[in-house]
C-alpha positions in Angstrom: 49.3 -67.1 18.0 51.6 -68.3 21.1 54.5 -68.5 18.9 58.5 -68.2 19.5 58.5 -64.6 18.5 56.4 -64.1 21.8 59.9 -64.2 23.5 59.0 -61.6 26.3 59.2 -62.5 29.9 61.1 -65.8 29.0 64.2 -66.9 30.6 67.2 -69.0 29.8 67.8 -67.6 26.6 71.4 -65.6 27.3 72.2 -62.0 27.7 70.9 -59.3 25.4 74.4 -58.1 24.0 74.3 -54.5 23.2 76.3 -53.8 20.1 78.5 -50.4 20.6 78.0 -48.2 17.7 76.0 -50.5 15.8 75.4 -50.0 11.9 72.3 -49.7 10.7 73.0 -52.5 8.4 75.9 -55.1 9.1 76.4 -56.2 5.5 75.0 -55.6 2.0 72.3 -57.9 1.6 70.5 -56.6 4.8 70.2 -52.9 3.1 68.6 -55.0 -0.3 66.0 -56.7 2.1 65.3 -53.7 3.9 64.8 -51.7 0.0 62.7 -54.8 -1.2 60.8 -54.6 2.1 59.6 -50.9 1.5 59.4 -51.3 -2.5 57.1 -54.3 -2.2 54.8 -53.1 0.7 51.5 -52.9 -1.5 51.8 -56.0 -2.8 53.2 -57.9 0.3 50.2 -56.4 2.2 49.9 -54.2 5.7 52.6 -54.2 8.3 50.7 -56.7 10.3 50.5 -59.2 7.5 54.1 -58.9 7.2 54.4 -59.6 10.9 52.3 -62.5 11.0 54.4 -64.0 8.2 57.3 -63.3 10.2 55.6 -65.3 13.0 54.7 -68.4 11.4 58.5 -68.8 11.0 59.8 -72.7 12.2 60.5 -71.7 15.6 64.3 -73.5 15.1 65.0 -71.5 12.2 63.5 -68.1 13.9 65.9 -68.6 16.9 69.0 -69.4 14.5 68.7 -66.5 12.3 69.3 -62.5 12.5 66.3 -59.8 12.2 66.9 -58.9 8.7 66.9 -63.0 7.9 63.6 -62.8 9.8 62.4 -60.0 7.2 64.1 -62.2 4.2 61.8 -65.1 5.4 58.7 -63.1 5.6 58.9 -61.5 2.3 59.6 -65.3 0.7 56.7 -66.2 2.2 54.1 -63.7 1.6 55.7 -63.5 -2.2 55.0 -67.2 -2.8 51.4 -67.2 -1.1 50.4 -64.5 -3.4 52.0 -65.6 -6.4 54.1 -62.8 -7.1 56.6 -64.5 -9.2 53.9 -64.6 -12.0 52.3 -61.6 -11.6 52.4 -58.5 -14.0 54.6 -55.5 -13.1 52.6 -52.7 -11.2 51.3 -49.8 -13.6 52.7 -47.5 -11.1 56.2 -48.4 -8.9 57.4 -46.5 -6.0 60.4 -44.5 -6.9 63.7 -44.9 -5.0 63.4 -40.8 -4.0 60.2 -41.6 -2.5 61.4 -43.9 0.2 63.2 -41.2 2.6 59.8 -40.0 3.4 58.1 -43.1 3.8 61.0 -44.3 6.4 60.8 -41.2 8.2 57.1 -40.7 8.5 56.0 -44.2 8.3 52.2 -45.4 7.8 50.3 -44.2 10.3 47.6 -46.6 11.9 45.4 -44.0 13.5 41.8 -43.4 11.8 39.6 -40.6 12.4 35.9 -41.4 13.7 33.0 -39.1 14.5 31.8 -42.0 16.9 35.3 -42.3 18.9 33.9 -43.1 22.6 36.8 -44.9 24.3 35.5 -47.2 26.7 38.3 -46.5 29.7 40.1 -42.8 30.5 43.3 -42.3 32.3 43.7 -43.9 35.9 41.1 -46.6 35.3 42.1 -50.2 36.3 41.7 -52.8 33.8 42.9 -56.2 33.5 44.4 -57.9 30.2 42.5 -60.5 28.9 43.6 -64.1 29.0 43.5 -64.7 25.7 45.4 -67.6 23.2 44.1 -66.4 19.5 45.2 -69.1 16.8 45.9 -65.9 14.8 48.3 -62.7 15.0 47.8 -60.5 18.0 49.6 -57.8 19.8 49.1 -58.8 23.2 52.0 -60.1 24.9 51.7 -63.5 26.7 53.5 -62.1 29.7 50.8 -59.3 30.4 47.7 -61.9 30.0 45.6 -61.7 33.0 47.7 -59.0 34.8 46.0 -55.7 36.4 47.1 -52.4 35.0 46.2 -49.0 34.9 45.3 -46.7 31.6 48.3 -43.9 31.1 46.8 -42.5 27.9 44.6 -42.8 25.3 46.2 -42.9 21.9 43.3 -42.7 19.5 41.4 -44.8 17.1 43.6 -47.1 15.4 43.8 -50.1 12.8 43.1 -53.6 15.0 46.0 -55.6 14.1 44.4 -59.2 14.9 41.9 -58.5 11.9 44.0 -56.4 9.7 46.9 -59.1 10.0 44.2 -61.9 7.8 42.8 -59.3 5.8 39.9 -59.2 7.1 38.9 -55.9 7.5 40.6 -52.6 9.8 37.9 -52.5 12.4 39.6 -49.4 14.1 39.3 -49.2 17.8 40.5 -47.5 21.1 44.2 -47.7 21.8 45.3 -47.3 25.1 49.0 -47.0 26.8 48.6 -49.3 30.0 51.0 -49.2 33.2 51.9 -52.6 34.5 54.0 -52.6 37.9 57.1 -54.6 37.6 56.0 -56.3 40.3 52.7 -57.4 38.8 54.5 -58.7 35.9 57.6 -60.1 37.5 56.6 -60.9 41.3 57.7 -59.5 44.5 61.5 -59.7 43.3 61.1 -57.0 40.9 62.0 -53.5 41.8 59.0 -51.9 43.4 59.6 -48.5 41.4 59.5 -50.0 38.0 56.9 -50.1 35.4 56.0 -50.8 31.8 53.9 -49.2 29.7 52.1 -51.2 26.7 50.1 -49.9 23.6 47.1 -52.2 24.2 43.5 -52.4 21.7 40.3 -52.0 23.6 39.6 -55.5 22.9 42.5 -56.7 25.0 41.2 -55.4 28.0 38.6 -55.6 30.4 37.3 -54.6 33.8 39.0 -55.9 37.2 37.0 -58.5 39.0 34.9 -57.2 41.8 
C-alpha cells in the first residue's frame, strides 16, 4: 500500500538527526513494548502482519509519534482484531530466558526448496515493476520503474505480500539489486553512489528492449 510509512525518497521532512550514544531504550515503557511484541509474536502473527498493522496507522498519528509508539499502535490494533483480551491463556508460553536467543538469531524467512530456480543471475539487468498494491509490500515507491542490476541471489524467502495477509508464505527467489544513485535521484546525485535493495522476484521484470 502507498502509505505515509513509505517515506524513502521524500523531501521536506527535515533532517535526520543522529543521537550520539543513543540508548537502546529511552524509557522503561519502550522496553515493555519491545518485550510484549517478542512474547506475543505467535498470537499477533508473522512479522509482515505486524508491519502491515503499523502501516495502517492514521498518517498524522504516524508522523507525530516515535518508533516504539508505532510498535505499540501495531500491537493494539492486532490485539483488538484478534480479540486477544477474550482469548484463553496459551497452554505453553515463551519464557523470559528464551528471549535473548530469539532476539540474537531472529526468525529466518528463508525456505529450502528442491525446485529453486531463480529467473535472474548476478549481473542481469532488471526493472522494478511499477506496482501500487492495496495491501502490504516491501517494494518501495521510489524504486518502482527504475532500472537496476542483480548483485546477489539471496535464496528462497517467504513472500511478504501474501504473508502479511495470512494468504500463505509462497516462497520465491530474493535478490540484492543495485541501483545507481543517479537512476533513483537524477543527474545531481553523486556518480559513484549506489543503493542495494533486497527485492523478491515478483517485483522484478526484464528491461524493455
